[in-house]
PyMOL Python script that loads the backbone (N, CA, C, O; Angstrom):
from pymol import cmd

cmd.read_pdbstr("""\
ATOM      1  N   MET A   1     -50.679  38.488   1.565  1.00  0.00           N
ATOM      2  CA  MET A   1     -50.177  37.599   0.510  1.00  0.00           C
ATOM      3  C   MET A   1     -51.245  37.534  -0.578  1.00  0.00           C
ATOM      4  O   MET A   1     -52.437  37.464  -0.281  1.00  0.00           O
ATOM      5  N   LYS A   2     -50.831  37.557  -1.787  1.00  0.00           N
ATOM      6  CA  LYS A   2     -51.698  37.561  -2.965  1.00  0.00           C
ATOM      7  C   LYS A   2     -52.292  36.191  -3.200  1.00  0.00           C
ATOM      8  O   LYS A   2     -51.575  35.200  -3.065  1.00  0.00           O
ATOM      9  N   ASN A   3     -53.569  36.077  -3.547  1.00  0.00           N
ATOM     10  CA  ASN A   3     -54.163  34.724  -3.829  1.00  0.00           C
ATOM     11  C   ASN A   3     -53.670  34.305  -5.248  1.00  0.00           C
ATOM     12  O   ASN A   3     -53.657  35.091  -6.195  1.00  0.00           O
ATOM     13  N   PRO A   4     -53.285  33.071  -5.317  1.00  0.00           N
ATOM     14  CA  PRO A   4     -52.880  32.524  -6.650  1.00  0.00           C
ATOM     15  C   PRO A   4     -54.154  32.260  -7.500  1.00  0.00           C
ATOM     16  O   PRO A   4     -55.223  31.932  -6.986  1.00  0.00           O
ATOM     17  N   ASN A   5     -53.972  32.422  -8.805  1.00  0.00           N
ATOM     18  CA  ASN A   5     -55.110  32.184  -9.761  1.00  0.00           C
ATOM     19  C   ASN A   5     -54.956  30.798 -10.244  1.00  0.00           C
ATOM     20  O   ASN A   5     -54.217  30.555 -11.198  1.00  0.00           O
ATOM     21  N   PHE A   6     -55.640  29.850  -9.610  1.00  0.00           N
ATOM     22  CA  PHE A   6     -55.656  28.475 -10.061  1.00  0.00           C
ATOM     23  C   PHE A   6     -56.670  28.289 -11.191  1.00  0.00           C
ATOM     24  O   PHE A   6     -57.775  28.828 -11.129  1.00  0.00           O
ATOM     25  N   LYS A   7     -56.283  27.506 -12.251  1.00  0.00           N
ATOM     26  CA  LYS A   7     -57.239  27.231 -13.285  1.00  0.00           C
ATOM     27  C   LYS A   7     -58.182  26.196 -12.713  1.00  0.00           C
ATOM     28  O   LYS A   7     -57.815  25.335 -11.914  1.00  0.00           O
ATOM     29  N   THR A   8     -59.434  26.328 -13.171  1.00  0.00           N
ATOM     30  CA  THR A   8     -60.439  25.316 -12.724  1.00  0.00           C
ATOM     31  C   THR A   8     -60.936  24.585 -13.945  1.00  0.00           C
ATOM     32  O   THR A   8     -60.727  25.020 -15.077  1.00  0.00           O
ATOM     33  N   ILE A   9     -61.601  23.460 -13.702  1.00  0.00           N
ATOM     34  CA  ILE A   9     -62.163  22.677 -14.815  1.00  0.00           C
ATOM     35  C   ILE A   9     -63.689  22.766 -14.731  1.00  0.00           C
ATOM     36  O   ILE A   9     -64.231  23.140 -13.691  1.00  0.00           O
ATOM     37  N   SER A  10     -64.376  22.426 -15.809  1.00  0.00           N
ATOM     38  CA  SER A  10     -65.834  22.515 -15.869  1.00  0.00           C
ATOM     39  C   SER A  10     -66.489  21.440 -15.011  1.00  0.00           C
ATOM     40  O   SER A  10     -65.817  20.501 -14.583  1.00  0.00           O
ATOM     41  N   ILE A  11     -67.765  21.558 -14.758  1.00  0.00           N
ATOM     42  CA  ILE A  11     -68.500  20.525 -14.057  1.00  0.00           C
ATOM     43  C   ILE A  11     -68.470  19.217 -14.880  1.00  0.00           C
ATOM     44  O   ILE A  11     -68.317  18.124 -14.335  1.00  0.00           O
ATOM     45  N   GLN A  12     -68.626  19.374 -16.239  1.00  0.00           N
ATOM     46  CA  GLN A  12     -68.570  18.161 -17.109  1.00  0.00           C
ATOM     47  C   GLN A  12     -67.253  17.401 -16.954  1.00  0.00           C
ATOM     48  O   GLN A  12     -67.196  16.173 -16.877  1.00  0.00           O
ATOM     49  N   ALA A  13     -66.220  18.203 -16.915  1.00  0.00           N
ATOM     50  CA  ALA A  13     -64.868  17.580 -16.745  1.00  0.00           C
ATOM     51  C   ALA A  13     -64.721  16.883 -15.400  1.00  0.00           C
ATOM     52  O   ALA A  13     -64.073  15.839 -15.323  1.00  0.00           O
ATOM     53  N   THR A  14     -65.309  17.435 -14.333  1.00  0.00           N
ATOM     54  CA  THR A  14     -65.191  16.760 -13.046  1.00  0.00           C
ATOM     55  C   THR A  14     -65.979  15.462 -13.029  1.00  0.00           C
ATOM     56  O   THR A  14     -65.616  14.525 -12.318  1.00  0.00           O
ATOM     57  N   ASP A  15     -67.049  15.398 -13.802  1.00  0.00           N
ATOM     58  CA  ASP A  15     -67.778  14.101 -13.890  1.00  0.00           C
ATOM     59  C   ASP A  15     -66.971  13.049 -14.528  1.00  0.00           C
ATOM     60  O   ASP A  15     -67.113  11.877 -14.181  1.00  0.00           O
ATOM     61  N   GLU A  16     -66.101  13.409 -15.475  1.00  0.00           N
ATOM     62  CA  GLU A  16     -65.204  12.442 -16.086  1.00  0.00           C
ATOM     63  C   GLU A  16     -64.204  11.816 -15.154  1.00  0.00           C
ATOM     64  O   GLU A  16     -63.781  10.676 -15.347  1.00  0.00           O
ATOM     65  N   LEU A  17     -63.823  12.575 -14.129  1.00  0.00           N
ATOM     66  CA  LEU A  17     -62.812  12.128 -13.132  1.00  0.00           C
ATOM     67  C   LEU A  17     -63.326  11.031 -12.220  1.00  0.00           C
ATOM     68  O   LEU A  17     -62.529  10.349 -11.576  1.00  0.00           O
ATOM     69  N   VAL A  18     -64.616  10.845 -12.149  1.00  0.00           N
ATOM     70  CA  VAL A  18     -65.189   9.780 -11.266  1.00  0.00           C
ATOM     71  C   VAL A  18     -65.860   8.663 -12.003  1.00  0.00           C
ATOM     72  O   VAL A  18     -66.455   7.791 -11.370  1.00  0.00           O
ATOM     73  N   LYS A  19     -65.793   8.645 -13.353  1.00  0.00           N
ATOM     74  CA  LYS A  19     -66.345   7.577 -14.123  1.00  0.00           C
ATOM     75  C   LYS A  19     -65.530   6.309 -13.920  1.00  0.00           C
ATOM     76  O   LYS A  19     -64.334   6.341 -13.633  1.00  0.00           O
ATOM     77  N   LEU A  20     -66.250   5.162 -14.086  1.00  0.00           N
ATOM     78  CA  LEU A  20     -65.502   3.852 -14.063  1.00  0.00           C
ATOM     79  C   LEU A  20     -64.583   3.750 -15.288  1.00  0.00           C
ATOM     80  O   LEU A  20     -64.827   4.352 -16.334  1.00  0.00           O
ATOM     81  N   PHE A  21     -63.557   2.992 -15.117  1.00  0.00           N
ATOM     82  CA  PHE A  21     -62.575   2.839 -16.193  1.00  0.00           C
ATOM     83  C   PHE A  21     -63.231   2.132 -17.403  1.00  0.00           C
ATOM     84  O   PHE A  21     -64.041   1.218 -17.245  1.00  0.00           O
ATOM     85  N   ASN A  22     -62.857   2.581 -18.593  1.00  0.00           N
ATOM     86  CA  ASN A  22     -63.403   2.052 -19.835  1.00  0.00           C
ATOM     87  C   ASN A  22     -62.431   1.085 -20.427  1.00  0.00           C
ATOM     88  O   ASN A  22     -61.246   1.403 -20.536  1.00  0.00           O
ATOM     89  N   LEU A  23     -62.872  -0.074 -20.813  1.00  0.00           N
ATOM     90  CA  LEU A  23     -61.959  -1.136 -21.293  1.00  0.00           C
ATOM     91  C   LEU A  23     -61.106  -0.640 -22.455  1.00  0.00           C
ATOM     92  O   LEU A  23     -59.897  -0.872 -22.446  1.00  0.00           O
ATOM     93  N   GLU A  24     -61.670   0.022 -23.442  1.00  0.00           N
ATOM     94  CA  GLU A  24     -60.911   0.440 -24.567  1.00  0.00           C
ATOM     95  C   GLU A  24     -59.888   1.527 -24.233  1.00  0.00           C
ATOM     96  O   GLU A  24     -58.800   1.561 -24.807  1.00  0.00           O
ATOM     97  N   LYS A  25     -60.243   2.408 -23.306  1.00  0.00           N
ATOM     98  CA  LYS A  25     -59.277   3.421 -22.899  1.00  0.00           C
ATOM     99  C   LYS A  25     -58.105   2.811 -22.082  1.00  0.00           C
ATOM    100  O   LYS A  25     -56.960   3.236 -22.235  1.00  0.00           O
ATOM    101  N   VAL A  26     -58.381   1.875 -21.268  1.00  0.00           N
ATOM    102  CA  VAL A  26     -57.381   1.196 -20.476  1.00  0.00           C
ATOM    103  C   VAL A  26     -56.494   0.385 -21.434  1.00  0.00           C
ATOM    104  O   VAL A  26     -55.270   0.407 -21.302  1.00  0.00           O
ATOM    105  N   LYS A  27     -57.069  -0.296 -22.351  1.00  0.00           N
ATOM    106  CA  LYS A  27     -56.262  -1.052 -23.341  1.00  0.00           C
ATOM    107  C   LYS A  27     -55.347  -0.142 -24.117  1.00  0.00           C
ATOM    108  O   LYS A  27     -54.180  -0.470 -24.330  1.00  0.00           O
ATOM    109  N   LYS A  28     -55.850   0.983 -24.539  1.00  0.00           N
ATOM    110  CA  LYS A  28     -55.001   1.958 -25.302  1.00  0.00           C
ATOM    111  C   LYS A  28     -53.865   2.431 -24.416  1.00  0.00           C
ATOM    112  O   LYS A  28     -52.725   2.523 -24.872  1.00  0.00           O
ATOM    113  N   ALA A  29     -54.151   2.731 -23.166  1.00  0.00           N
ATOM    114  CA  ALA A  29     -53.087   3.173 -22.248  1.00  0.00           C
ATOM    115  C   ALA A  29     -51.991   2.103 -22.039  1.00  0.00           C
ATOM    116  O   ALA A  29     -50.795   2.393 -22.070  1.00  0.00           O
ATOM    117  N   VAL A  30     -52.445   0.878 -21.829  1.00  0.00           N
ATOM    118  CA  VAL A  30     -51.531  -0.285 -21.674  1.00  0.00           C
ATOM    119  C   VAL A  30     -50.658  -0.484 -22.878  1.00  0.00           C
ATOM    120  O   VAL A  30     -49.455  -0.702 -22.738  1.00  0.00           O
ATOM    121  N   LEU A  31     -51.240  -0.414 -24.083  1.00  0.00           N
ATOM    122  CA  LEU A  31     -50.476  -0.615 -25.281  1.00  0.00           C
ATOM    123  C   LEU A  31     -49.511   0.496 -25.583  1.00  0.00           C
ATOM    124  O   LEU A  31     -48.532   0.286 -26.299  1.00  0.00           O
ATOM    125  N   GLU A  32     -49.764   1.684 -25.053  1.00  0.00           N
ATOM    126  CA  GLU A  32     -48.871   2.851 -25.241  1.00  0.00           C
ATOM    127  C   GLU A  32     -47.691   2.871 -24.230  1.00  0.00           C
ATOM    128  O   GLU A  32     -46.771   3.675 -24.385  1.00  0.00           O
ATOM    129  N   CYS A  33     -47.711   1.989 -23.192  1.00  0.00           N
ATOM    130  CA  CYS A  33     -46.710   2.009 -22.184  1.00  0.00           C
ATOM    131  C   CYS A  33     -45.433   1.371 -22.712  1.00  0.00           C
ATOM    132  O   CYS A  33     -45.477   0.564 -23.640  1.00  0.00           O
ATOM    133  N   ASP A  34     -44.318   1.724 -22.134  1.00  0.00           N
ATOM    134  CA  ASP A  34     -42.986   1.111 -22.461  1.00  0.00           C
ATOM    135  C   ASP A  34     -43.037  -0.351 -22.035  1.00  0.00           C
ATOM    136  O   ASP A  34     -43.118  -0.659 -20.846  1.00  0.00           O
ATOM    137  N   ASN A  35     -42.988  -1.235 -23.001  1.00  0.00           N
ATOM    138  CA  ASN A  35     -43.164  -2.681 -22.787  1.00  0.00           C
ATOM    139  C   ASN A  35     -42.131  -3.313 -21.848  1.00  0.00           C
ATOM    140  O   ASN A  35     -42.409  -4.320 -21.196  1.00  0.00           O
ATOM    141  N   PHE A  36     -40.978  -2.731 -21.789  1.00  0.00           N
ATOM    142  CA  PHE A  36     -39.856  -3.343 -20.998  1.00  0.00           C
ATOM    143  C   PHE A  36     -39.458  -2.583 -19.785  1.00  0.00           C
ATOM    144  O   PHE A  36     -38.357  -2.708 -19.250  1.00  0.00           O
ATOM    145  N   LYS A  37     -40.463  -1.736 -19.348  1.00  0.00           N
ATOM    146  CA  LYS A  37     -40.217  -0.985 -18.100  1.00  0.00           C
ATOM    147  C   LYS A  37     -40.119  -2.086 -16.985  1.00  0.00           C
ATOM    148  O   LYS A  37     -40.705  -3.164 -17.076  1.00  0.00           O
ATOM    149  N   SER A  38     -39.333  -1.725 -15.931  1.00  0.00           N
ATOM    150  CA  SER A  38     -39.100  -2.650 -14.840  1.00  0.00           C
ATOM    151  C   SER A  38     -40.387  -3.298 -14.359  1.00  0.00           C
ATOM    152  O   SER A  38     -41.430  -2.651 -14.265  1.00  0.00           O
ATOM    153  N   HIS A  39     -40.293  -4.579 -14.059  1.00  0.00           N
ATOM    154  CA  HIS A  39     -41.472  -5.339 -13.564  1.00  0.00           C
ATOM    155  C   HIS A  39     -41.522  -5.348 -12.084  1.00  0.00           C
ATOM    156  O   HIS A  39     -40.559  -4.980 -11.410  1.00  0.00           O
ATOM    157  N   GLY A  40     -42.645  -5.769 -11.567  1.00  0.00           N
ATOM    158  CA  GLY A  40     -42.857  -5.827 -10.120  1.00  0.00           C
ATOM    159  C   GLY A  40     -42.282  -7.191  -9.597  1.00  0.00           C
ATOM    160  O   GLY A  40     -41.524  -7.881 -10.278  1.00  0.00           O
ATOM    161  N   THR A  41     -42.694  -7.518  -8.357  1.00  0.00           N
ATOM    162  CA  THR A  41     -42.195  -8.678  -7.660  1.00  0.00           C
ATOM    163  C   THR A  41     -42.611  -9.970  -8.360  1.00  0.00           C
ATOM    164  O   THR A  41     -41.943 -10.984  -8.157  1.00  0.00           O
ATOM    165  N   VAL A  42     -43.680 -10.002  -9.178  1.00  0.00           N
ATOM    166  CA  VAL A  42     -44.131 -11.187  -9.817  1.00  0.00           C
ATOM    167  C   VAL A  42     -43.523 -11.330 -11.197  1.00  0.00           C
ATOM    168  O   VAL A  42     -43.774 -12.339 -11.855  1.00  0.00           O
ATOM    169  N   GLY A  43     -42.735 -10.372 -11.672  1.00  0.00           N
ATOM    170  CA  GLY A  43     -42.080 -10.500 -12.963  1.00  0.00           C
ATOM    171  C   GLY A  43     -42.944 -10.135 -14.139  1.00  0.00           C
ATOM    172  O   GLY A  43     -42.598 -10.484 -15.267  1.00  0.00           O
ATOM    173  N   ILE A  44     -44.010  -9.476 -13.945  1.00  0.00           N
ATOM    174  CA  ILE A  44     -44.912  -9.091 -15.059  1.00  0.00           C
ATOM    175  C   ILE A  44     -44.641  -7.612 -15.439  1.00  0.00           C
ATOM    176  O   ILE A  44     -44.732  -6.720 -14.595  1.00  0.00           O
ATOM    177  N   ASN A  45     -44.315  -7.381 -16.701  1.00  0.00           N
ATOM    178  CA  ASN A  45     -44.118  -6.028 -17.176  1.00  0.00           C
ATOM    179  C   ASN A  45     -45.219  -5.770 -18.259  1.00  0.00           C
ATOM    180  O   ASN A  45     -46.057  -6.623 -18.552  1.00  0.00           O
ATOM    181  N   PHE A  46     -45.154  -4.549 -18.821  1.00  0.00           N
ATOM    182  CA  PHE A  46     -46.215  -4.252 -19.798  1.00  0.00           C
ATOM    183  C   PHE A  46     -46.134  -5.023 -21.109  1.00  0.00           C
ATOM    184  O   PHE A  46     -47.092  -5.097 -21.879  1.00  0.00           O
ATOM    185  N   ASN A  47     -44.932  -5.605 -21.335  1.00  0.00           N
ATOM    186  CA  ASN A  47     -44.831  -6.479 -22.480  1.00  0.00           C
ATOM    187  C   ASN A  47     -45.692  -7.713 -22.293  1.00  0.00           C
ATOM    188  O   ASN A  47     -46.312  -8.173 -23.251  1.00  0.00           O
ATOM    189  N   PHE A  48     -45.748  -8.256 -21.105  1.00  0.00           N
ATOM    190  CA  PHE A  48     -46.607  -9.398 -20.806  1.00  0.00           C
ATOM    191  C   PHE A  48     -48.100  -8.985 -20.996  1.00  0.00           C
ATOM    192  O   PHE A  48     -48.869  -9.711 -21.626  1.00  0.00           O
ATOM    193  N   LEU A  49     -48.494  -7.803 -20.440  1.00  0.00           N
ATOM    194  CA  LEU A  49     -49.819  -7.364 -20.552  1.00  0.00           C
ATOM    195  C   LEU A  49     -50.235  -7.133 -21.996  1.00  0.00           C
ATOM    196  O   LEU A  49     -51.352  -7.457 -22.398  1.00  0.00           O
ATOM    197  N   THR A  50     -49.308  -6.561 -22.771  1.00  0.00           N
ATOM    198  CA  THR A  50     -49.571  -6.307 -24.165  1.00  0.00           C
ATOM    199  C   THR A  50     -49.749  -7.610 -24.982  1.00  0.00           C
ATOM    200  O   THR A  50     -50.662  -7.748 -25.796  1.00  0.00           O
ATOM    201  N   GLU A  51     -48.819  -8.559 -24.712  1.00  0.00           N
ATOM    202  CA  GLU A  51     -48.844  -9.803 -25.414  1.00  0.00           C
ATOM    203  C   GLU A  51     -50.126 -10.674 -25.078  1.00  0.00           C
ATOM    204  O   GLU A  51     -50.713 -11.312 -25.952  1.00  0.00           O
ATOM    205  N   PHE A  52     -50.491 -10.654 -23.841  1.00  0.00           N
ATOM    206  CA  PHE A  52     -51.574 -11.515 -23.429  1.00  0.00           C
ATOM    207  C   PHE A  52     -52.825 -10.775 -23.048  1.00  0.00           C
ATOM    208  O   PHE A  52     -53.636 -11.289 -22.278  1.00  0.00           O
ATOM    209  N   TRP A  53     -53.012  -9.532 -23.589  1.00  0.00           N
ATOM    210  CA  TRP A  53     -54.175  -8.660 -23.215  1.00  0.00           C
ATOM    211  C   TRP A  53     -55.471  -9.402 -23.351  1.00  0.00           C
ATOM    212  O   TRP A  53     -56.325  -9.273 -22.473  1.00  0.00           O
ATOM    213  N   THR A  54     -55.673 -10.158 -24.374  1.00  0.00           N
ATOM    214  CA  THR A  54     -57.010 -10.861 -24.596  1.00  0.00           C
ATOM    215  C   THR A  54     -57.293 -11.820 -23.475  1.00  0.00           C
ATOM    216  O   THR A  54     -58.461 -12.101 -23.211  1.00  0.00           O
ATOM    217  N   TYR A  55     -56.286 -12.341 -22.796  1.00  0.00           N
ATOM    218  CA  TYR A  55     -56.423 -13.318 -21.709  1.00  0.00           C
ATOM    219  C   TYR A  55     -56.478 -12.691 -20.307  1.00  0.00           C
ATOM    220  O   TYR A  55     -57.071 -13.236 -19.376  1.00  0.00           O
ATOM    221  N   VAL A  56     -55.842 -11.543 -20.204  1.00  0.00           N
ATOM    222  CA  VAL A  56     -55.690 -10.940 -18.832  1.00  0.00           C
ATOM    223  C   VAL A  56     -56.553  -9.728 -18.628  1.00  0.00           C
ATOM    224  O   VAL A  56     -56.596  -9.186 -17.523  1.00  0.00           O
ATOM    225  N   ASN A  57     -57.268  -9.266 -19.688  1.00  0.00           N
ATOM    226  CA  ASN A  57     -57.944  -7.950 -19.562  1.00  0.00           C
ATOM    227  C   ASN A  57     -59.093  -8.021 -18.573  1.00  0.00           C
ATOM    228  O   ASN A  57     -59.369  -7.012 -17.925  1.00  0.00           O
ATOM    229  N   THR A  58     -59.778  -9.135 -18.412  1.00  0.00           N
ATOM    230  CA  THR A  58     -60.839  -9.160 -17.441  1.00  0.00           C
ATOM    231  C   THR A  58     -60.282  -9.000 -16.012  1.00  0.00           C
ATOM    232  O   THR A  58     -60.840  -8.229 -15.231  1.00  0.00           O
ATOM    233  N   ASN A  59     -59.213  -9.700 -15.657  1.00  0.00           N
ATOM    234  CA  ASN A  59     -58.638  -9.596 -14.352  1.00  0.00           C
ATOM    235  C   ASN A  59     -58.007  -8.186 -14.176  1.00  0.00           C
ATOM    236  O   ASN A  59     -58.081  -7.602 -13.094  1.00  0.00           O
ATOM    237  N   PHE A  60     -57.405  -7.666 -15.225  1.00  0.00           N
ATOM    238  CA  PHE A  60     -56.832  -6.337 -15.110  1.00  0.00           C
ATOM    239  C   PHE A  60     -57.874  -5.284 -14.870  1.00  0.00           C
ATOM    240  O   PHE A  60     -57.674  -4.359 -14.083  1.00  0.00           O
ATOM    241  N   MET A  61     -58.971  -5.425 -15.540  1.00  0.00           N
ATOM    242  CA  MET A  61     -60.119  -4.472 -15.369  1.00  0.00           C
ATOM    243  C   MET A  61     -60.754  -4.645 -13.951  1.00  0.00           C
ATOM    244  O   MET A  61     -61.242  -3.675 -13.370  1.00  0.00           O
ATOM    245  N   ARG A  62     -60.741  -5.868 -13.416  1.00  0.00           N
ATOM    246  CA  ARG A  62     -61.219  -6.112 -12.026  1.00  0.00           C
ATOM    247  C   ARG A  62     -60.269  -5.367 -11.078  1.00  0.00           C
ATOM    248  O   ARG A  62     -60.736  -4.741 -10.127  1.00  0.00           O
ATOM    249  N   PHE A  63     -58.975  -5.417 -11.306  1.00  0.00           N
ATOM    250  CA  PHE A  63     -57.993  -4.740 -10.547  1.00  0.00           C
ATOM    251  C   PHE A  63     -58.179  -3.247 -10.592  1.00  0.00           C
ATOM    252  O   PHE A  63     -58.066  -2.582  -9.562  1.00  0.00           O
ATOM    253  N   MET A  64     -58.459  -2.706 -11.746  1.00  0.00           N
ATOM    254  CA  MET A  64     -58.726  -1.276 -11.931  1.00  0.00           C
ATOM    255  C   MET A  64     -60.021  -0.863 -11.238  1.00  0.00           C
ATOM    256  O   MET A  64     -60.103   0.229 -10.675  1.00  0.00           O
ATOM    257  N   GLY A  65     -61.043  -1.741 -11.275  1.00  0.00           N
ATOM    258  CA  GLY A  65     -62.257  -1.503 -10.618  1.00  0.00           C
ATOM    259  C   GLY A  65     -62.119  -1.419  -9.094  1.00  0.00           C
ATOM    260  O   GLY A  65     -62.728  -0.565  -8.450  1.00  0.00           O
ATOM    261  N   GLU A  66     -61.313  -2.316  -8.536  1.00  0.00           N
ATOM    262  CA  GLU A  66     -61.024  -2.268  -7.082  1.00  0.00           C
ATOM    263  C   GLU A  66     -60.314  -1.030  -6.721  1.00  0.00           C
ATOM    264  O   GLU A  66     -60.601  -0.457  -5.670  1.00  0.00           O
ATOM    265  N   PHE A  67     -59.370  -0.555  -7.547  1.00  0.00           N
ATOM    266  CA  PHE A  67     -58.697   0.719  -7.321  1.00  0.00           C
ATOM    267  C   PHE A  67     -59.719   1.881  -7.306  1.00  0.00           C
ATOM    268  O   PHE A  67     -59.665   2.776  -6.463  1.00  0.00           O
ATOM    269  N   HIS A  68     -60.603   1.825  -8.227  1.00  0.00           N
ATOM    270  CA  HIS A  68     -61.669   2.913  -8.336  1.00  0.00           C
ATOM    271  C   HIS A  68     -62.606   2.878  -7.094  1.00  0.00           C
ATOM    272  O   HIS A  68     -63.014   3.924  -6.590  1.00  0.00           O
ATOM    273  N   ALA A  69     -62.920   1.710  -6.636  1.00  0.00           N
ATOM    274  CA  ALA A  69     -63.862   1.545  -5.480  1.00  0.00           C
ATOM    275  C   ALA A  69     -63.168   1.931  -4.199  1.00  0.00           C
ATOM    276  O   ALA A  69     -63.778   2.575  -3.345  1.00  0.00           O
ATOM    277  N   ASN A  70     -61.877   1.549  -4.029  1.00  0.00           N
ATOM    278  CA  ASN A  70     -61.231   1.738  -2.754  1.00  0.00           C
ATOM    279  C   ASN A  70     -60.269   2.937  -2.707  1.00  0.00           C
ATOM    280  O   ASN A  70     -59.724   3.265  -1.653  1.00  0.00           O
ATOM    281  N   CYS A  71     -60.076   3.570  -3.838  1.00  0.00           N
ATOM    282  CA  CYS A  71     -59.176   4.793  -3.895  1.00  0.00           C
ATOM    283  C   CYS A  71     -57.751   4.490  -3.500  1.00  0.00           C
ATOM    284  O   CYS A  71     -57.056   5.415  -3.079  1.00  0.00           O
ATOM    285  N   LYS A  72     -57.273   3.298  -3.599  1.00  0.00           N
ATOM    286  CA  LYS A  72     -55.899   2.971  -3.358  1.00  0.00           C
ATOM    287  C   LYS A  72     -55.498   1.648  -4.032  1.00  0.00           C
ATOM    288  O   LYS A  72     -56.336   0.781  -4.278  1.00  0.00           O
ATOM    289  N   LEU A  73     -54.223   1.521  -4.318  1.00  0.00           N
ATOM    290  CA  LEU A  73     -53.725   0.357  -4.968  1.00  0.00           C
ATOM    291  C   LEU A  73     -53.270  -0.610  -3.887  1.00  0.00           C
ATOM    292  O   LEU A  73     -52.826  -0.174  -2.825  1.00  0.00           O
ATOM    293  N   VAL A  74     -53.369  -1.901  -4.130  1.00  0.00           N
ATOM    294  CA  VAL A  74     -52.833  -2.868  -3.188  1.00  0.00           C
ATOM    295  C   VAL A  74     -51.329  -2.622  -3.049  1.00  0.00           C
ATOM    296  O   VAL A  74     -50.695  -2.188  -4.010  1.00  0.00           O
ATOM    297  N   LYS A  75     -50.759  -2.879  -1.910  1.00  0.00           N
ATOM    298  CA  LYS A  75     -49.372  -2.583  -1.643  1.00  0.00           C
ATOM    299  C   LYS A  75     -48.410  -3.163  -2.617  1.00  0.00           C
ATOM    300  O   LYS A  75     -47.443  -2.488  -2.971  1.00  0.00           O
ATOM    301  N   GLN A  76     -48.609  -4.407  -3.094  1.00  0.00           N
ATOM    302  CA  GLN A  76     -47.735  -5.124  -3.975  1.00  0.00           C
ATOM    303  C   GLN A  76     -47.731  -4.561  -5.357  1.00  0.00           C
ATOM    304  O   GLN A  76     -46.813  -4.873  -6.116  1.00  0.00           O
ATOM    305  N   SER A  77     -48.697  -3.744  -5.751  1.00  0.00           N
ATOM    306  CA  SER A  77     -48.756  -3.330  -7.125  1.00  0.00           C
ATOM    307  C   SER A  77     -47.750  -2.275  -7.481  1.00  0.00           C
ATOM    308  O   SER A  77     -47.606  -1.942  -8.657  1.00  0.00           O
ATOM    309  N   ASN A  78     -47.033  -1.724  -6.487  1.00  0.00           N
ATOM    310  CA  ASN A  78     -46.104  -0.650  -6.785  1.00  0.00           C
ATOM    311  C   ASN A  78     -44.731  -1.018  -6.205  1.00  0.00           C
ATOM    312  O   ASN A  78     -43.998  -0.129  -5.773  1.00  0.00           O
ATOM    313  N   CYS A  79     -44.364  -2.320  -6.184  1.00  0.00           N
ATOM    314  CA  CYS A  79     -43.046  -2.761  -5.649  1.00  0.00           C
ATOM    315  C   CYS A  79     -42.088  -2.767  -6.781  1.00  0.00           C
ATOM    316  O   CYS A  79     -42.428  -3.093  -7.919  1.00  0.00           O
ATOM    317  N   THR A  80     -40.862  -2.396  -6.450  1.00  0.00           N
ATOM    318  CA  THR A  80     -39.767  -2.370  -7.359  1.00  0.00           C
ATOM    319  C   THR A  80     -38.475  -2.859  -6.613  1.00  0.00           C
ATOM    320  O   THR A  80     -38.199  -2.455  -5.483  1.00  0.00           O
ATOM    321  N   PHE A  81     -37.752  -3.689  -7.259  1.00  0.00           N
ATOM    322  CA  PHE A  81     -36.476  -4.144  -6.713  1.00  0.00           C
ATOM    323  C   PHE A  81     -35.379  -3.648  -7.595  1.00  0.00           C
ATOM    324  O   PHE A  81     -35.493  -3.715  -8.818  1.00  0.00           O
ATOM    325  N   VAL A  82     -34.313  -3.149  -7.012  1.00  0.00           N
ATOM    326  CA  VAL A  82     -33.156  -2.630  -7.782  1.00  0.00           C
ATOM    327  C   VAL A  82     -32.014  -3.607  -7.518  1.00  0.00           C
ATOM    328  O   VAL A  82     -31.664  -3.849  -6.363  1.00  0.00           O
ATOM    329  N   ALA A  83     -31.430  -4.172  -8.575  1.00  0.00           N
ATOM    330  CA  ALA A  83     -30.307  -5.037  -8.483  1.00  0.00           C
ATOM    331  C   ALA A  83     -29.053  -4.263  -8.921  1.00  0.00           C
ATOM    332  O   ALA A  83     -28.999  -3.769 -10.048  1.00  0.00           O
ATOM    333  N   LEU A  84     -28.113  -4.161  -8.103  1.00  0.00           N
ATOM    334  CA  LEU A  84     -26.844  -3.531  -8.443  1.00  0.00           C
ATOM    335  C   LEU A  84     -25.896  -4.612  -9.057  1.00  0.00           C
ATOM    336  O   LEU A  84     -25.616  -5.623  -8.414  1.00  0.00           O
ATOM    337  N   ILE A  85     -25.429  -4.393 -10.255  1.00  0.00           N
ATOM    338  CA  ILE A  85     -24.550  -5.381 -10.895  1.00  0.00           C
ATOM    339  C   ILE A  85     -23.112  -4.773 -10.885  1.00  0.00           C
ATOM    340  O   ILE A  85     -22.867  -3.763 -11.544  1.00  0.00           O
ATOM    341  N   PRO A  86     -22.178  -5.390 -10.142  1.00  0.00           N
ATOM    342  CA  PRO A  86     -20.820  -4.826 -10.100  1.00  0.00           C
ATOM    343  C   PRO A  86     -20.121  -4.989 -11.466  1.00  0.00           C
ATOM    344  O   PRO A  86     -20.289  -5.998 -12.150  1.00  0.00           O
ATOM    345  N   LYS A  87     -19.346  -3.980 -11.835  1.00  0.00           N
ATOM    346  CA  LYS A  87     -18.638  -4.018 -13.087  1.00  0.00           C
ATOM    347  C   LYS A  87     -17.192  -4.310 -12.871  1.00  0.00           C
ATOM    348  O   LYS A  87     -16.335  -3.615 -13.417  1.00  0.00           O
ATOM    349  N   VAL A  88     -16.892  -5.299 -12.105  1.00  0.00           N
ATOM    350  CA  VAL A  88     -15.568  -5.807 -11.877  1.00  0.00           C
ATOM    351  C   VAL A  88     -15.551  -7.333 -12.059  1.00  0.00           C
ATOM    352  O   VAL A  88     -16.590  -7.982 -11.933  1.00  0.00           O
ATOM    353  N   VAL A  89     -14.408  -7.890 -12.345  1.00  0.00           N
ATOM    354  CA  VAL A  89     -14.327  -9.348 -12.622  1.00  0.00           C
ATOM    355  C   VAL A  89     -14.775 -10.163 -11.399  1.00  0.00           C
ATOM    356  O   VAL A  89     -15.610 -11.063 -11.487  1.00  0.00           O
ATOM    357  N   ALA A  90     -14.195  -9.810 -10.286  1.00  0.00           N
ATOM    358  CA  ALA A  90     -14.471 -10.591  -9.087  1.00  0.00           C
ATOM    359  C   ALA A  90     -14.974  -9.691  -7.911  1.00  0.00           C
ATOM    360  O   ALA A  90     -14.163  -9.250  -7.097  1.00  0.00           O
ATOM    361  N   PRO A  91     -16.222  -9.435  -7.826  1.00  0.00           N
ATOM    362  CA  PRO A  91     -16.742  -8.518  -6.806  1.00  0.00           C
ATOM    363  C   PRO A  91     -16.550  -9.094  -5.444  1.00  0.00           C
ATOM    364  O   PRO A  91     -16.924  -8.470  -4.451  1.00  0.00           O
TER     365      PRO A  91
END
""", "prot")
cmd.dss("prot")
cmd.show_as("cartoon", "prot")
cmd.util.cbc("prot")
cmd.orient("prot")
């Protein structure tokens, strides 16, 4: 079997992968997200984060720091509920 030719990144680029999250870069990423994307179990979507960024950025960055330190997100951070809405008068 022929060996695939995988592209590699430079040593400098690998250093970027393990740096702590930067407040300005995280803020930029949050502000670029779809504000009305489905929210989690607590009802917070990116519109909330965008609107109240000045108040929540410290806690959000702490959350990101915990992710960086532990290499995993807390279970509740990726929860989604789907509600099916019947399109009939009397379901």
